[in-house]
C-alpha positions in Angstrom: 141.6 -56.5 44.5 142.2 -53.2 43.0 145.6 -53.1 44.3 146.3 -56.0 42.4 145.1 -54.4 39.0 147.2 -51.9 39.8 150.1 -53.9 40.2 149.6 -55.8 36.9 149.1 -52.8 35.1 152.5 -51.3 36.3 154.2 -54.7 35.8 153.0 -54.8 32.1 153.9 -51.0 31.7 150.3 -50.3 30.5 148.3 -47.4 31.9 144.9 -46.2 31.2 146.1 -44.0 28.6 148.5 -46.5 26.9 145.5 -49.0 27.0 143.3 -46.6 25.6 145.6 -45.4 22.8 145.9 -48.8 22.0 142.1 -49.1 21.3 141.7 -46.1 19.6 144.6 -47.6 17.5 143.0 -51.1 17.2 139.4 -50.0 16.8 139.4 -48.9 13.2 141.3 -52.2 11.9 138.8 -54.2 13.6 136.1 -52.3 12.1 137.9 -52.4 8.9 137.5 -56.0 8.6 134.2 -56.0 9.7 132.9 -53.9 7.3 135.0 -55.4 4.3 133.1 -58.4 5.3 129.9 -56.9 5.1 130.9 -55.4 2.0 131.6 -58.6 0.7 128.3 -60.0 1.2 126.9 -56.9 -0.1 129.1 -57.5 -3.3 128.0 -60.8 -3.7 124.3 -59.8 -3.4 124.8 -57.2 -5.9 126.9 -60.0 -8.2 124.1 -62.1 -7.8 121.6 -59.6 -9.5 124.2 -58.5 -12.0 124.9 -62.1 -12.9 121.2 -62.6 -13.4 120.7 -59.8 -15.8 124.4 -59.7 -17.6 125.6 -63.5 -17.6 122.5 -65.8 -17.8 121.9 -65.2 -21.5 124.6 -67.4 -22.1 125.7 -69.4 -18.9 123.7 -70.8 -16.0 125.4 -71.8 -12.8 125.1 -75.9 -13.0 124.2 -76.5 -17.0 126.3 -75.4 -20.0 124.3 -73.3 -22.4 126.0 -70.9 -25.0 128.6 -70.6 -22.4 130.1 -73.4 -19.8 128.5 -74.1 -16.3 129.9 -71.3 -14.2 129.1 -72.7 -10.5 132.8 -73.6 -8.9 134.6 -71.5 -12.0 137.2 -70.0 -9.4 140.0 -72.3 -9.2 139.1 -74.2 -12.0 141.7 -74.6 -14.9 140.4 -72.8 -18.1 138.5 -74.7 -20.8 138.1 -77.8 -18.8 134.5 -78.7 -18.4 134.1 -81.4 -20.0 130.8 -81.3 -21.2 131.4 -77.9 -22.7 132.8 -77.5 -26.2 135.4 -74.6 -26.0 137.3 -72.9 -28.8 140.8 -74.2 -29.8 142.3 -71.3 -28.0 140.5 -71.9 -24.8 141.0 -75.4 -24.9 144.8 -74.5 -24.9 144.7 -71.9 -22.4 147.3 -72.7 -19.8 145.8 -70.5 -17.0 143.5 -70.9 -13.9 140.6 -68.6 -13.3 141.6 -66.6 -10.2 140.1 -63.4 -9.5 142.6 -61.7 -11.5 142.3 -63.6 -14.8 138.4 -63.3 -14.3 138.6 -59.8 -14.0 141.3 -59.7 -17.1 138.6 -61.7 -19.1 135.5 -59.9 -18.4 137.3 -56.6 -19.2 138.3 -58.2 -22.7 138.4 -61.6 -23.2 141.0 -61.2 -26.6 143.6 -59.8 -24.2 143.5 -63.1 -22.1 143.1 -65.7 -24.8 142.9 -64.8 -28.6 140.6 -66.1 -31.0 138.1 -67.2 -28.0 134.5 -67.5 -28.8 133.1 -64.8 -26.0 132.7 -61.3 -27.2 131.0 -60.3 -24.2 132.7 -57.5 -21.9 131.5 -55.9 -18.6 133.1 -52.5 -18.7 132.6 -51.3 -15.1 135.0 -52.2 -12.9 132.4 -52.6 -9.5 130.2 -54.7 -11.7 133.1 -57.2 -12.5 134.1 -57.4 -9.1 130.5 -57.9 -7.8 130.0 -60.8 -10.2 133.3 -62.5 -9.5 132.5 -61.9 -5.7 128.8 -63.6 -6.3 130.8 -66.8 -8.3 133.3 -66.9 -5.5 130.6 -67.2 -2.7 129.0 -70.1 -4.4 129.8 -73.5 -3.2 130.6 -76.3 -5.9 128.4 -79.0 -6.2 
């Protein structure tokens, strides 16, 4: 059995030091993927707390208030929640809410759609990212 394994390694041109080197190269990549996934989970948890603190004065997930409902906002065309009365500017906006547009919107709404009715800003990039991660993590009804 050992001879067969030795033969397999020699046939494939792989030796123990080469396999160790391959593992050393791949291990950080695998760990990066796992840590990124854990970070996304933490970001969504932080985002939920930030959403509660920063956004629920005007928004809810499943009902319109001062602002439109936000569950399912990722991938939604701007100004299209039928039960909400948008500004003319937002009704006429021609973009879809993806992460980049949401980030720009939360940074400075006027830079995305001028003459909109939302004047609120989230100046810290990490807070915007956490809120967006949280909204993205929600399933649509």
